[in-house]
PDB file of N, CA, C and O in Angstrom, chain B, residues numbered from 101:
ATOM      1  N   UNK B 101       2.259  -3.146 -32.973  1.00  0.00           N
ATOM      2  CA  UNK B 101       2.283  -1.861 -32.313  1.00  0.00           C
ATOM      3  C   UNK B 101       1.367  -1.842 -31.083  1.00  0.00           C
ATOM      4  O   UNK B 101       1.692  -1.234 -30.063  1.00  0.00           O
ATOM      5  N   UNK B 102       0.213  -2.521 -31.199  1.00  0.00           N
ATOM      6  CA  UNK B 102      -0.714  -2.551 -30.074  1.00  0.00           C
ATOM      7  C   UNK B 102      -0.099  -3.254 -28.870  1.00  0.00           C
ATOM      8  O   UNK B 102      -0.354  -2.876 -27.727  1.00  0.00           O
ATOM      9  N   UNK B 103       0.714  -4.282 -29.132  1.00  0.00           N
ATOM     10  CA  UNK B 103       1.353  -5.019 -28.038  1.00  0.00           C
ATOM     11  C   UNK B 103       2.303  -4.123 -27.253  1.00  0.00           C
ATOM     12  O   UNK B 103       2.385  -4.225 -26.029  1.00  0.00           O
ATOM     13  N   UNK B 104       3.011  -3.259 -27.940  1.00  0.00           N
ATOM     14  CA  UNK B 104       3.941  -2.351 -27.282  1.00  0.00           C
ATOM     15  C   UNK B 104       3.180  -1.384 -26.379  1.00  0.00           C
ATOM     16  O   UNK B 104       3.620  -1.088 -25.268  1.00  0.00           O
ATOM     17  N   UNK B 105       2.053  -0.899 -26.851  1.00  0.00           N
ATOM     18  CA  UNK B 105       1.257   0.036 -26.056  1.00  0.00           C
ATOM     19  C   UNK B 105       0.703  -0.651 -24.815  1.00  0.00           C
ATOM     20  O   UNK B 105       0.737  -0.085 -23.723  1.00  0.00           O
ATOM     21  N   UNK B 106       0.191  -1.869 -24.977  1.00  0.00           N
ATOM     22  CA  UNK B 106      -0.346  -2.622 -23.842  1.00  0.00           C
ATOM     23  C   UNK B 106       0.751  -2.923 -22.830  1.00  0.00           C
ATOM     24  O   UNK B 106       0.526  -2.787 -21.627  1.00  0.00           O
ATOM     25  N   UNK B 107       1.914  -3.322 -23.282  1.00  0.00           N
ATOM     26  CA  UNK B 107       3.042  -3.605 -22.381  1.00  0.00           C
ATOM     27  C   UNK B 107       3.461  -2.332 -21.655  1.00  0.00           C
ATOM     28  O   UNK B 107       3.737  -2.377 -20.456  1.00  0.00           O
ATOM     29  N   UNK B 108       3.514  -1.199 -22.352  1.00  0.00           N
ATOM     30  CA  UNK B 108       3.871   0.066 -21.733  1.00  0.00           C
ATOM     31  C   UNK B 108       2.873   0.448 -20.645  1.00  0.00           C
ATOM     32  O   UNK B 108       3.270   0.910 -19.575  1.00  0.00           O
ATOM     33  N   UNK B 109       1.593   0.261 -20.907  1.00  0.00           N
ATOM     34  CA  UNK B 109       0.570   0.583 -19.911  1.00  0.00           C
ATOM     35  C   UNK B 109       0.701  -0.327 -18.697  1.00  0.00           C
ATOM     36  O   UNK B 109       0.597   0.151 -17.567  1.00  0.00           O
ATOM     37  N   UNK B 110       0.924  -1.608 -18.893  1.00  0.00           N
ATOM     38  CA  UNK B 110       1.096  -2.544 -17.774  1.00  0.00           C
ATOM     39  C   UNK B 110       2.329  -2.207 -16.940  1.00  0.00           C
ATOM     40  O   UNK B 110       2.283  -2.271 -15.712  1.00  0.00           O
ATOM     41  N   UNK B 111       3.416  -1.852 -17.592  1.00  0.00           N
ATOM     42  CA  UNK B 111       4.636  -1.475 -16.873  1.00  0.00           C
ATOM     43  C   UNK B 111       4.395  -0.205 -16.065  1.00  0.00           C
ATOM     44  O   UNK B 111       4.868  -0.089 -14.935  1.00  0.00           O
ATOM     45  N   UNK B 112       3.667   0.741 -16.634  1.00  0.00           N
ATOM     46  CA  UNK B 112       3.371   1.976 -15.913  1.00  0.00           C
ATOM     47  C   UNK B 112       2.502   1.699 -14.691  1.00  0.00           C
ATOM     48  O   UNK B 112       2.718   2.301 -13.639  1.00  0.00           O
ATOM     49  N   UNK B 113       1.531   0.806 -14.806  1.00  0.00           N
ATOM     50  CA  UNK B 113       0.666   0.465 -13.673  1.00  0.00           C
ATOM     51  C   UNK B 113       1.470  -0.206 -12.571  1.00  0.00           C
ATOM     52  O   UNK B 113       1.335   0.152 -11.401  1.00  0.00           O
ATOM     53  N   UNK B 114       2.302  -1.171 -12.929  1.00  0.00           N
ATOM     54  CA  UNK B 114       3.118  -1.877 -11.934  1.00  0.00           C
ATOM     55  C   UNK B 114       4.101  -0.919 -11.269  1.00  0.00           C
ATOM     56  O   UNK B 114       4.304  -0.994 -10.057  1.00  0.00           O
ATOM     57  N   UNK B 115       4.710  -0.026 -12.034  1.00  0.00           N
ATOM     58  CA  UNK B 115       5.634   0.947 -11.457  1.00  0.00           C
ATOM     59  C   UNK B 115       4.908   1.871 -10.487  1.00  0.00           C
ATOM     60  O   UNK B 115       5.459   2.216  -9.442  1.00  0.00           O
ATOM     61  N   UNK B 116       3.691   2.276 -10.811  1.00  0.00           N
ATOM     62  CA  UNK B 116       2.910   3.114  -9.914  1.00  0.00           C
ATOM     63  C   UNK B 116       2.565   2.411  -8.614  1.00  0.00           C
ATOM     64  O   UNK B 116       2.603   3.021  -7.546  1.00  0.00           O
ATOM     65  N   UNK B 117       2.231   1.140  -8.697  1.00  0.00           N
ATOM     66  CA  UNK B 117       1.919   0.364  -7.494  1.00  0.00           C
ATOM     67  C   UNK B 117       3.144   0.234  -6.601  1.00  0.00           C
ATOM     68  O   UNK B 117       3.057   0.419  -5.387  1.00  0.00           O
ATOM     69  N   UNK B 118       4.276  -0.083  -7.198  1.00  0.00           N
ATOM     70  CA  UNK B 118       5.519  -0.217  -6.428  1.00  0.00           C
ATOM     71  C   UNK B 118       5.884   1.117  -5.783  1.00  0.00           C
ATOM     72  O   UNK B 118       6.297   1.144  -4.624  1.00  0.00           O
ATOM     73  N   UNK B 119       5.741   2.217  -6.509  1.00  0.00           N
ATOM     74  CA  UNK B 119       6.046   3.545  -5.978  1.00  0.00           C
ATOM     75  C   UNK B 119       5.147   3.870  -4.790  1.00  0.00           C
ATOM     76  O   UNK B 119       5.615   4.422  -3.795  1.00  0.00           O
ATOM     77  N   UNK B 120       3.860   3.532  -4.882  1.00  0.00           N
ATOM     78  CA  UNK B 120       2.917   3.789  -3.795  1.00  0.00           C
ATOM     79  C   UNK B 120       3.279   2.974  -2.554  1.00  0.00           C
ATOM     80  O   UNK B 120       3.229   3.494  -1.440  1.00  0.00           O
ATOM     81  N   UNK B 121       3.639   1.718  -2.733  1.00  0.00           N
ATOM     82  CA  UNK B 121       3.996   0.864  -1.599  1.00  0.00           C
ATOM     83  C   UNK B 121       5.265   1.367  -0.923  1.00  0.00           C
ATOM     84  O   UNK B 121       5.325   1.416   0.305  1.00  0.00           O
ATOM     85  N   UNK B 122       6.267   1.737  -1.690  1.00  0.00           N
ATOM     86  CA  UNK B 122       7.522   2.240  -1.121  1.00  0.00           C
ATOM     87  C   UNK B 122       7.270   3.524  -0.337  1.00  0.00           C
ATOM     88  O   UNK B 122       7.792   3.682   0.766  1.00  0.00           O
ATOM     89  N   UNK B 123       6.481   4.439  -0.886  1.00  0.00           N
ATOM     90  CA  UNK B 123       6.155   5.679  -0.173  1.00  0.00           C
ATOM     91  C   UNK B 123       5.397   5.395   1.118  1.00  0.00           C
ATOM     92  O   UNK B 123       5.664   6.022   2.143  1.00  0.00           O
ATOM     93  N   UNK B 124       4.466   4.468   1.079  1.00  0.00           N
ATOM     94  CA  UNK B 124       3.688   4.137   2.274  1.00  0.00           C
ATOM     95  C   UNK B 124       4.580   3.556   3.361  1.00  0.00           C
ATOM     96  O   UNK B 124       4.425   3.892   4.535  1.00  0.00           O
ATOM     97  N   UNK B 125       5.495   2.706   2.989  1.00  0.00           N
ATOM     98  CA  UNK B 125       6.404   2.118   3.969  1.00  0.00           C
ATOM     99  C   UNK B 125       7.340   3.161   4.558  1.00  0.00           C
ATOM    100  O   UNK B 125       7.674   3.084   5.740  1.00  0.00           O
ATOM    101  N   UNK B 126       7.771   4.135   3.764  1.00  0.00           N
ATOM    102  CA  UNK B 126       8.629   5.197   4.279  1.00  0.00           C
ATOM    103  C   UNK B 126       7.896   6.092   5.267  1.00  0.00           C
ATOM    104  O   UNK B 126       8.518   6.660   6.165  1.00  0.00           O
ATOM    105  N   UNK B 127       6.569   6.225   5.112  1.00  0.00           N
ATOM    106  CA  UNK B 127       5.768   7.013   6.043  1.00  0.00           C
ATOM    107  C   UNK B 127       5.502   6.266   7.337  1.00  0.00           C
ATOM    108  O   UNK B 127       4.962   6.843   8.281  1.00  0.00           O
ATOM    109  N   UNK B 128       5.868   4.997   7.399  1.00  0.00           N
ATOM    110  CA  UNK B 128       5.722   4.243   8.630  1.00  0.00           C
ATOM    111  C   UNK B 128       4.461   3.419   8.736  1.00  0.00           C
ATOM    112  O   UNK B 128       4.126   2.953   9.824  1.00  0.00           O
ATOM    113  N   UNK B 129       3.754   3.226   7.645  1.00  0.00           N
ATOM    114  CA  UNK B 129       2.548   2.415   7.684  1.00  0.00           C
ATOM    115  C   UNK B 129       2.921   0.937   7.782  1.00  0.00           C
ATOM    116  O   UNK B 129       3.794   0.456   7.060  1.00  0.00           O
ATOM    117  N   UNK B 130       2.250   0.232   8.680  1.00  0.00           N
ATOM    118  CA  UNK B 130       2.543  -1.192   8.856  1.00  0.00           C
ATOM    119  C   UNK B 130       1.942  -2.009   7.718  1.00  0.00           C
ATOM    120  O   UNK B 130       2.627  -2.832   7.111  1.00  0.00           O
ATOM    121  N   UNK B 131       0.663  -1.782   7.429  1.00  0.00           N
ATOM    122  CA  UNK B 131       0.021  -2.456   6.296  1.00  0.00           C
ATOM    123  C   UNK B 131      -0.515  -1.403   5.350  1.00  0.00           C
ATOM    124  O   UNK B 131      -1.224  -0.484   5.761  1.00  0.00           O
ATOM    125  N   UNK B 132      -0.181  -1.540   4.114  1.00  0.00           N
ATOM    126  CA  UNK B 132      -0.454  -0.503   3.134  1.00  0.00           C
ATOM    127  C   UNK B 132      -1.947  -0.372   2.860  1.00  0.00           C
ATOM    128  O   UNK B 132      -2.425   0.749   2.682  1.00  0.00           O
ATOM    129  N   UNK B 133      -2.689  -1.443   2.820  1.00  0.00           N
ATOM    130  CA  UNK B 133      -4.096  -1.375   2.458  1.00  0.00           C
ATOM    131  C   UNK B 133      -5.034  -1.048   3.599  1.00  0.00           C
ATOM    132  O   UNK B 133      -6.207  -0.760   3.359  1.00  0.00           O
ATOM    133  N   UNK B 134      -4.565  -1.083   4.816  1.00  0.00           N
ATOM    134  CA  UNK B 134      -5.408  -0.872   5.983  1.00  0.00           C
ATOM    135  C   UNK B 134      -5.696   0.621   6.170  1.00  0.00           C
ATOM    136  O   UNK B 134      -4.762   1.423   6.145  1.00  0.00           O
ATOM    137  N   UNK B 135      -6.963   1.019   6.356  1.00  0.00           N
ATOM    138  CA  UNK B 135      -7.241   2.439   6.548  1.00  0.00           C
ATOM    139  C   UNK B 135      -6.709   2.969   7.879  1.00  0.00           C
ATOM    140  O   UNK B 135      -6.578   4.182   8.043  1.00  0.00           O
ATOM    141  N   UNK B 136      -6.405   2.101   8.819  1.00  0.00           N
ATOM    142  CA  UNK B 136      -5.859   2.489  10.115  1.00  0.00           C
ATOM    143  C   UNK B 136      -4.379   2.147  10.213  1.00  0.00           C
ATOM    144  O   UNK B 136      -3.887   1.883  11.310  1.00  0.00           O
ATOM    145  N   UNK B 137      -3.667   2.145   9.113  1.00  0.00           N
ATOM    146  CA  UNK B 137      -2.296   1.665   9.074  1.00  0.00           C
ATOM    147  C   UNK B 137      -1.364   2.442   9.990  1.00  0.00           C
ATOM    148  O   UNK B 137      -0.451   1.856  10.572  1.00  0.00           O
ATOM    149  N   UNK B 138      -1.567   3.732  10.133  1.00  0.00           N
ATOM    150  CA  UNK B 138      -0.684   4.537  10.979  1.00  0.00           C
ATOM    151  C   UNK B 138      -1.029   4.396  12.450  1.00  0.00           C
ATOM    152  O   UNK B 138      -0.209   4.737  13.302  1.00  0.00           O
ATOM    153  N   UNK B 139      -2.218   3.904  12.775  1.00  0.00           N
ATOM    154  CA  UNK B 139      -2.659   3.831  14.148  1.00  0.00           C
ATOM    155  C   UNK B 139      -2.457   2.454  14.772  1.00  0.00           C
ATOM    156  O   UNK B 139      -2.598   2.306  15.986  1.00  0.00           O
ATOM    157  N   UNK B 140      -2.134   1.460  13.979  1.00  0.00           N
ATOM    158  CA  UNK B 140      -1.990   0.106  14.510  1.00  0.00           C
ATOM    159  C   UNK B 140      -0.800   0.013  15.450  1.00  0.00           C
ATOM    160  O   UNK B 140       0.242   0.619  15.202  1.00  0.00           O
ATOM    161  N   UNK B 141      -0.955  -0.741  16.525  1.00  0.00           N
ATOM    162  CA  UNK B 141       0.140  -0.929  17.462  1.00  0.00           C
ATOM    163  C   UNK B 141       1.170  -1.910  16.945  1.00  0.00           C
ATOM    164  O   UNK B 141       2.367  -1.732  17.170  1.00  0.00           O
ATOM    165  N   UNK B 142       0.720  -2.933  16.262  1.00  0.00           N
ATOM    166  CA  UNK B 142       1.639  -3.921  15.710  1.00  0.00           C
ATOM    167  C   UNK B 142       1.207  -4.234  14.291  1.00  0.00           C
ATOM    168  O   UNK B 142       0.589  -3.401  13.628  1.00  0.00           O
ATOM    169  N   UNK B 143       1.527  -5.422  13.824  1.00  0.00           N
ATOM    170  CA  UNK B 143       1.168  -5.756  12.449  1.00  0.00           C
ATOM    171  C   UNK B 143      -0.347  -5.895  12.294  1.00  0.00           C
ATOM    172  O   UNK B 143      -1.030  -6.385  13.194  1.00  0.00           O
ATOM    173  N   UNK B 144      -0.852  -5.466  11.162  1.00  0.00           N
ATOM    174  CA  UNK B 144      -2.284  -5.553  10.886  1.00  0.00           C
ATOM    175  C   UNK B 144      -2.612  -6.965  10.431  1.00  0.00           C
ATOM    176  O   UNK B 144      -1.938  -7.522   9.565  1.00  0.00           O
ATOM    177  N   UNK B 145      -3.634  -7.528  11.011  1.00  0.00           N
ATOM    178  CA  UNK B 145      -4.081  -8.838  10.551  1.00  0.00           C
ATOM    179  C   UNK B 145      -5.595  -8.834  10.449  1.00  0.00           C
ATOM    180  O   UNK B 145      -6.292  -9.469  11.240  1.00  0.00           O
ATOM    181  N   UNK B 146      -6.080  -8.112   9.468  1.00  0.00           N
ATOM    182  CA  UNK B 146      -7.504  -8.085   9.212  1.00  0.00           C
ATOM    183  C   UNK B 146      -8.256  -7.062  10.031  1.00  0.00           C
ATOM    184  O   UNK B 146      -9.251  -7.410  10.667  1.00  0.00           O
ATOM    185  N   UNK B 147      -7.828  -5.835  10.042  1.00  0.00           N
ATOM    186  CA  UNK B 147      -8.560  -4.783  10.727  1.00  0.00           C
ATOM    187  C   UNK B 147      -7.948  -4.366  12.041  1.00  0.00           C
ATOM    188  O   UNK B 147      -8.639  -3.764  12.863  1.00  0.00           O
ATOM    189  N   UNK B 148      -6.719  -4.649  12.273  1.00  0.00           N
ATOM    190  CA  UNK B 148      -5.932  -4.208  13.430  1.00  0.00           C
ATOM    191  C   UNK B 148      -6.361  -4.868  14.736  1.00  0.00           C
ATOM    192  O   UNK B 148      -5.761  -4.587  15.774  1.00  0.00           O
ATOM    193  N   UNK B 149      -7.349  -5.711  14.729  1.00  0.00           N
ATOM    194  CA  UNK B 149      -7.803  -6.503  15.871  1.00  0.00           C
ATOM    195  C   UNK B 149      -7.945  -5.697  17.154  1.00  0.00           C
ATOM    196  O   UNK B 149      -7.524  -6.143  18.221  1.00  0.00           O
ATOM    197  N   UNK B 150      -8.538  -4.512  17.053  1.00  0.00           N
ATOM    198  CA  UNK B 150      -8.823  -3.724  18.243  1.00  0.00           C
ATOM    199  C   UNK B 150      -7.638  -3.047  18.882  1.00  0.00           C
ATOM    200  O   UNK B 150      -7.748  -2.592  20.021  1.00  0.00           O
ATOM    201  N   UNK B 151      -6.522  -2.957  18.215  1.00  0.00           N
ATOM    202  CA  UNK B 151      -5.325  -2.330  18.787  1.00  0.00           C
ATOM    203  C   UNK B 151      -5.185  -0.885  18.344  1.00  0.00           C
ATOM    204  O   UNK B 151      -4.082  -0.340  18.368  1.00  0.00           O
ATOM    205  N   UNK B 152      -6.275  -0.257  17.942  1.00  0.00           N
ATOM    206  CA  UNK B 152      -6.241   1.109  17.457  1.00  0.00           C
ATOM    207  C   UNK B 152      -6.318   2.067  18.637  1.00  0.00           C
ATOM    208  O   UNK B 152      -7.144   1.902  19.534  1.00  0.00           O
ATOM    209  N   UNK B 153      -5.449   3.064  18.625  1.00  0.00           N
ATOM    210  CA  UNK B 153      -5.450   4.071  19.684  1.00  0.00           C
ATOM    211  C   UNK B 153      -6.658   4.988  19.514  1.00  0.00           C
ATOM    212  O   UNK B 153      -6.958   5.421  18.401  1.00  0.00           O
ATOM    213  N   UNK B 154      -7.334   5.276  20.585  1.00  0.00           N
ATOM    214  CA  UNK B 154      -8.444   6.220  20.535  1.00  0.00           C
ATOM    215  C   UNK B 154      -7.904   7.634  20.649  1.00  0.00           C
ATOM    216  O   UNK B 154      -7.112   7.941  21.540  1.00  0.00           O
ATOM    217  N   UNK B 155      -8.348   8.501  19.725  1.00  0.00           N
ATOM    218  CA  UNK B 155      -7.895   9.894  19.770  1.00  0.00           C
ATOM    219  C   UNK B 155      -9.018  10.814  20.083  1.00  0.00           C
ATOM    220  O   UNK B 155      -8.820  12.026  20.161  1.00  0.00           O
TER     221      UNK B 155
END
């Protein structure tokens, strides 16, 4: 019974991660983990490499 509960929790965590990534991509974020994802001019490669628009 414990195995079923652990598997259910793992599936729920993975489903939540996938849902978050899909939502982020639909909002137009280039890199999901980057705090400046919406402001990057192109692909993020370790902190947007100075391509952030000043507002």
